[in-house]
MARBA-3410 file (N, C-alpha, C, O; in Angstrom, 1 decimal):
106
36.1,-17.8,71.6,37.3,-17.1,71.3,37.1,-16.0,70.2,37.9,-15.1,70.1 ~ 36.0,-16.2,69.4,35.8,-15.2,68.4,35.4,-13.9,69.0,34.5,-13.8,69.8 ~ 36.1,-12.8,68.5,35.6,-11.5,68.9,34.9,-10.9,67.8,35.2,-11.0,66.6 ~ 33.8,-10.2,68.1,32.9,-9.6,67.1,32.4,-10.6,66.1,32.4,-10.3,64.9 ~ 32.2,-11.8,66.5,31.7,-12.9,65.5,30.5,-12.5,64.8,30.2,-13.0,63.7
29.7,-11.6,65.4,28.4,-11.2,64.7,28.7,-10.2,63.6,27.9,-9.9,62.8 ~ 29.9,-9.5,63.7,30.3,-8.5,62.7,31.1,-9.1,61.6,30.8,-8.9,60.4 ~ 32.2,-9.8,62.0,33.1,-10.4,61.0,33.3,-11.8,61.3,33.9,-12.1,62.4 ~ 32.9,-12.7,60.5,33.0,-14.2,60.8,34.3,-14.8,60.4,34.5,-16.0,60.5 ~ 35.2,-14.0,59.9,36.5,-14.5,59.6,37.3,-14.8,60.8,37.4,-14.0,61.7
37.9,-16.0,60.9,38.6,-16.5,62.1,39.9,-15.6,62.4,40.3,-15.5,63.5 ~ 40.5,-15.0,61.4,41.6,-14.1,61.6,41.2,-12.9,62.5,42.1,-12.3,63.1 ~ 40.0,-12.6,62.5,39.5,-11.4,63.3,39.7,-11.7,64.8,39.5,-10.7,65.6 ~ 40.1,-12.9,65.2,40.4,-13.1,66.6,41.6,-12.5,67.0,41.8,-12.2,68.2 ~ 42.5,-12.1,66.1,43.8,-11.5,66.4,43.7,-10.0,66.3,42.9,-9.5,65.5
44.4,-9.3,67.1,44.3,-7.8,67.1,44.9,-7.3,65.7,45.7,-7.9,65.1 ~ 44.4,-6.1,65.3,44.8,-5.4,64.1,44.4,-6.1,62.8,44.8,-5.6,61.7 ~ 43.5,-7.1,62.9,42.9,-7.6,61.6,41.6,-6.9,61.4,40.6,-7.3,61.9 ~ 41.6,-5.9,60.5,40.4,-5.2,60.1,40.1,-5.8,58.7,40.8,-6.7,58.2 ~ 39.1,-5.2,58.0,38.6,-5.7,56.7,39.7,-5.7,55.7,39.9,-6.6,54.9
40.5,-4.6,55.7,41.6,-4.5,54.7,42.7,-5.5,54.9,43.2,-6.1,54.0 ~ 43.1,-5.8,56.2,44.1,-6.8,56.5,43.6,-8.2,56.2,44.3,-9.1,55.8 ~ 42.3,-8.4,56.4,41.7,-9.7,56.1,41.8,-10.0,54.6,42.1,-11.2,54.2 ~ 41.6,-9.0,53.8,41.7,-9.2,52.4,43.2,-9.4,52.0,43.4,-10.3,51.1 ~ 44.1,-8.7,52.6,45.5,-8.8,52.2,46.1,-10.2,52.6,46.9,-10.7,51.9
45.7,-10.7,53.8,46.2,-12.0,54.2,45.8,-13.1,53.3,46.5,-14.1,53.1 ~ 44.6,-13.0,52.7,44.1,-14.0,51.7,45.0,-14.0,50.5,45.1,-15.0,49.8 ~ 45.5,-12.8,50.1,46.3,-12.7,48.9,47.8,-13.1,49.2,48.4,-13.7,48.4 ~ 48.3,-12.7,50.4,49.7,-13.0,50.8,49.8,-14.5,51.1,50.8,-15.1,50.7 ~ 48.9,-15.1,51.8,48.9,-16.5,52.2,47.7,-17.2,51.7,46.8,-17.6,52.5
47.6,-17.4,50.4,46.4,-18.1,49.9,46.3,-19.5,50.4,47.2,-20.3,50.4 ~ 45.1,-19.9,50.8,44.8,-21.2,51.3,45.2,-21.5,52.7,45.0,-22.6,53.2 ~ 45.9,-20.6,53.4,46.3,-20.8,54.8,45.1,-20.5,55.7,44.4,-19.5,55.5 ~ 44.8,-21.4,56.6,43.8,-21.2,57.6,44.3,-20.4,58.8,45.5,-20.2,58.9 ~ 43.5,-20.0,59.7,43.9,-19.3,60.9,44.8,-20.2,61.7,45.8,-19.8,62.2
44.5,-21.5,61.8,45.4,-22.5,62.5,46.7,-22.5,61.8,47.7,-22.5,62.5 ~ 46.8,-22.6,60.5,48.1,-22.6,59.8,48.9,-21.4,60.1,50.1,-21.5,60.3 ~ 48.2,-20.3,60.1,48.9,-19.0,60.4,49.5,-19.0,61.8,50.7,-18.6,62.0 ~ 48.7,-19.5,62.8,49.2,-19.5,64.2,50.3,-20.5,64.4,51.2,-20.3,65.3 ~ 50.4,-21.6,63.7,51.5,-22.6,63.9,52.7,-22.3,63.0,53.7,-23.0,63.1
52.6,-21.3,62.2,53.8,-20.8,61.5,54.9,-20.4,62.5,54.5,-20.0,63.6 ~ 56.1,-20.4,62.1,57.1,-19.9,63.1,57.0,-18.4,63.2,56.5,-17.7,62.3 ~ 57.5,-17.9,64.3,57.5,-16.4,64.5,58.2,-15.7,63.4,57.7,-14.6,63.0 ~ 59.3,-16.2,62.9,60.0,-15.6,61.8,59.2,-15.5,60.5,59.3,-14.5,59.8 ~ 58.4,-16.6,60.2,57.6,-16.6,59.0,56.5,-15.6,59.1,56.2,-14.9,58.1
55.9,-15.5,60.3,54.8,-14.4,60.5,55.4,-13.0,60.4,54.8,-12.1,59.8 ~ 56.6,-12.8,60.9,57.2,-11.5,60.9,57.6,-11.2,59.4,57.5,-10.0,59.0 ~ 57.9,-12.1,58.6,58.3,-11.9,57.2,57.1,-11.4,56.4,57.2,-10.6,55.5 ~ 55.9,-11.8,56.7,54.7,-11.4,55.9,54.0,-10.2,56.6,53.1,-9.6,56.0 ~ 54.3,-9.9,57.8,53.6,-8.8,58.5,53.7,-7.5,57.8,52.6,-6.8,57.7
54.8,-7.0,57.2,54.8,-5.7,56.4,53.8,-5.7,55.2,53.2,-4.7,54.9 ~ 53.7,-6.9,54.6,52.8,-7.0,53.4,51.3,-6.9,53.9,50.5,-6.4,53.1 ~ 51.0,-7.3,55.1,49.6,-7.3,55.6,49.3,-6.0,56.3,48.2,-5.4,56.1 ~ 50.2,-5.5,57.2,49.9,-4.4,58.1,50.6,-3.1,57.7,50.3,-2.1,58.3 ~ 51.5,-3.1,56.7,52.1,-1.9,56.3,53.0,-1.3,57.3,53.8,-2.0,57.9
52.9,0.0,57.5,53.8,0.7,58.5,53.6,0.3,59.9,54.5,0.4,60.7 ~ 52.4,-0.2,60.3,52.2,-0.6,61.7,52.6,-2.0,62.0,52.2,-2.6,63.0 ~ 53.3,-2.6,61.1,53.5,-4.1,61.2,54.2,-4.5,62.5,54.0,-5.5,63.0 ~ 55.1,-3.6,63.0,55.8,-4.0,64.3,54.9,-4.0,65.5,55.0,-4.9,66.3 ~ 54.1,-3.0,65.6,53.1,-3.0,66.7,52.1,-4.1,66.6,51.8,-4.8,67.5
51.6,-4.3,65.4,50.6,-5.4,65.1,51.2,-6.7,65.4,50.6,-7.6,66.0 ~ 52.4,-6.9,64.9,53.1,-8.2,65.1,53.3,-8.5,66.6,53.0,-9.7,67.0 ~ 53.8,-7.6,67.4,54.0,-7.8,68.8,52.7,-8.2,69.5,52.7,-9.1,70.4 ~ 51.6,-7.4,69.2,50.4,-7.7,69.9,49.8,-9.1,69.5,49.3,-9.8,70.3 ~ 50.0,-9.4,68.2,49.5,-10.7,67.8,50.3,-11.9,68.4,49.7,-12.9,68.7
51.6,-11.7,68.5,52.4,-12.8,69.1,52.0,-13.0,70.6,51.9,-14.2,71.0 ~ 51.6,-12.0,71.3,51.1,-12.1,72.7,49.8,-12.9,72.7,49.6,-13.8,73.5 ~ 49.0,-12.6,71.7,47.7,-13.3,71.6,47.9,-14.8,71.2,47.3,-15.7,71.8 ~ 48.7,-15.0,70.2,48.9,-16.4,69.7,49.5,-17.3,70.8,49.2,-18.5,70.8 ~ 50.4,-16.7,71.6,51.0,-17.5,72.7,49.9,-18.0,73.7,50.2,-19.0,74.4
48.8,-17.4,73.8,47.7,-17.8,74.7,46.7,-18.8,74.1,45.8,-19.3,74.8 ~ 46.7,-18.9,72.8,45.7,-19.8,72.1,45.9,-21.3,72.4,47.1,-21.7,72.5 ~ 44.9,-22.0,72.6,45.0,-23.4,72.8,45.2,-24.2,71.5,44.3,-24.9,71.1 ~ 46.3,-24.1,70.9,46.6,-24.8,69.7,46.9,-26.2,69.9,47.8,-26.6,70.7 ~ 46.1,-27.1,69.2,46.2,-28.5,69.5,46.3,-29.2,68.1,45.6,-28.9,67.1
47.2,-30.2,68.1,47.3,-31.0,66.9,46.8,-32.4,67.2,47.2,-33.0,68.2 ~ 45.8,-32.8,66.5,45.1,-34.1,66.7,45.4,-35.1,65.6,45.1,-34.8,64.4 ~ 45.8,-36.3,66.0,46.2,-37.3,65.0,45.4,-38.6,65.4,45.5,-39.0,66.5 ~ 44.8,-39.2,64.4,44.0,-40.4,64.7,44.4,-41.5,63.7,44.5,-41.2,62.5 ~ 44.7,-42.7,64.2,45.0,-43.8,63.3,44.1,-45.0,63.7,43.7,-45.2,64.9
43.6,-45.7,62.7,42.8,-46.9,63.0,43.5,-48.1,62.3,43.9,-48.0,61.2 ~ 43.6,-49.2,63.1,44.3,-50.4,62.6,43.8,-51.7,63.3,43.2,-51.6,64.3 ~ 44.2,-52.8,62.7,43.9,-54.1,63.3,45.3,-54.7,63.6,46.1,-54.8,62.6 ~ 45.6,-55.0,64.8,46.9,-55.6,65.2,47.2,-56.8,64.4,46.4,-57.8,64.4 ~ 48.4,-56.9,63.8,48.8,-58.1,63.1,48.2,-58.3,61.7,48.4,-59.3,61.1
47.4,-57.3,61.2,46.8,-57.4,59.9,47.1,-56.3,59.0,47.3,-55.1,59.5 ~ 47.2,-56.5,57.7,47.5,-55.5,56.8,46.2,-54.7,56.4,46.2,-53.5,56.2 ~ 45.1,-55.5,56.3,43.8,-54.9,55.9,42.8,-55.1,57.0,42.9,-55.9,57.9 ~ 41.8,-54.2,56.9,40.7,-54.3,57.9,39.5,-54.9,57.2,39.1,-54.4,56.1 ~ 38.9,-55.9,57.8,37.8,-56.6,57.2,36.7,-56.7,58.3,36.9,-56.5,59.5
35.5,-57.1,57.8,34.3,-57.3,58.7,34.7,-58.3,59.8,35.2,-59.4,59.5 ~ 34.4,-58.0,61.0,34.6,-58.9,62.1,35.9,-58.7,62.8,36.2,-59.3,63.9 ~ 36.8,-57.9,62.3,38.1,-57.6,63.0,37.9,-56.6,64.1,36.9,-55.9,64.2 ~ 38.7,-56.7,65.1,38.7,-55.8,66.2,39.6,-54.6,65.9,40.8,-54.7,65.8 ~ 38.9,-53.5,65.7,39.6,-52.3,65.3,40.2,-51.5,66.5,39.5,-51.3,67.5
41.4,-51.1,66.4,42.1,-50.3,67.4,42.2,-48.9,66.9,42.7,-48.7,65.8 ~ 41.7,-47.9,67.6,41.8,-46.5,67.3,42.8,-45.9,68.2,42.6,-45.9,69.5 ~ 43.7,-45.2,67.7,44.7,-44.5,68.5,44.6,-43.0,68.2,44.7,-42.5,67.1 ~ 44.4,-42.2,69.3,44.2,-40.8,69.2,45.3,-40.1,69.9,45.5,-40.4,71.1 ~ 46.0,-39.2,69.3,47.2,-38.5,69.9,46.8,-37.0,69.9,46.6,-36.5,68.8
46.8,-36.4,71.0,46.6,-35.0,71.2,47.9,-34.4,71.6,48.5,-34.7,72.6 ~ 48.4,-33.4,70.8,49.6,-32.7,71.0,49.3,-31.2,71.2,48.8,-30.6,70.3 ~ 49.6,-30.7,72.4,49.4,-29.3,72.7,50.7,-28.5,72.2,51.8,-28.8,72.7 ~ 50.5,-27.6,71.2,51.6,-27.0,70.6,52.3,-25.9,71.4,53.4,-25.6,71.3 ~ 51.5,-25.2,72.2,52.0,-24.0,73.0,52.2,-24.4,74.4,52.3,-23.4,75.3
52.3,-25.6,74.8,52.4,-26.0,76.2,53.9,-26.0,76.6,54.2,-26.3,77.8
END
């Protein structure tokens, strides 16, 4: 899914209108947010930060990005490990692993 991965290894570059300047701005506007965090934000939250990142072109950039984000295979994966009927896990217990896959854009 990475476009131009050999040029810019930033995951935000997968979305249209993310050039070097916008990549720098998003790190300042949303410090600590990953590409995944950005994509699972609500549409209203992304629209609120778009002018700070894209300036005058924010409406065009936002519309194109929304189209792209709708096609991404965003998945939330949750795993739990437990022993039925026990509070603690010790050697010799039979461990049950539960894996839940939730498709966010389905």
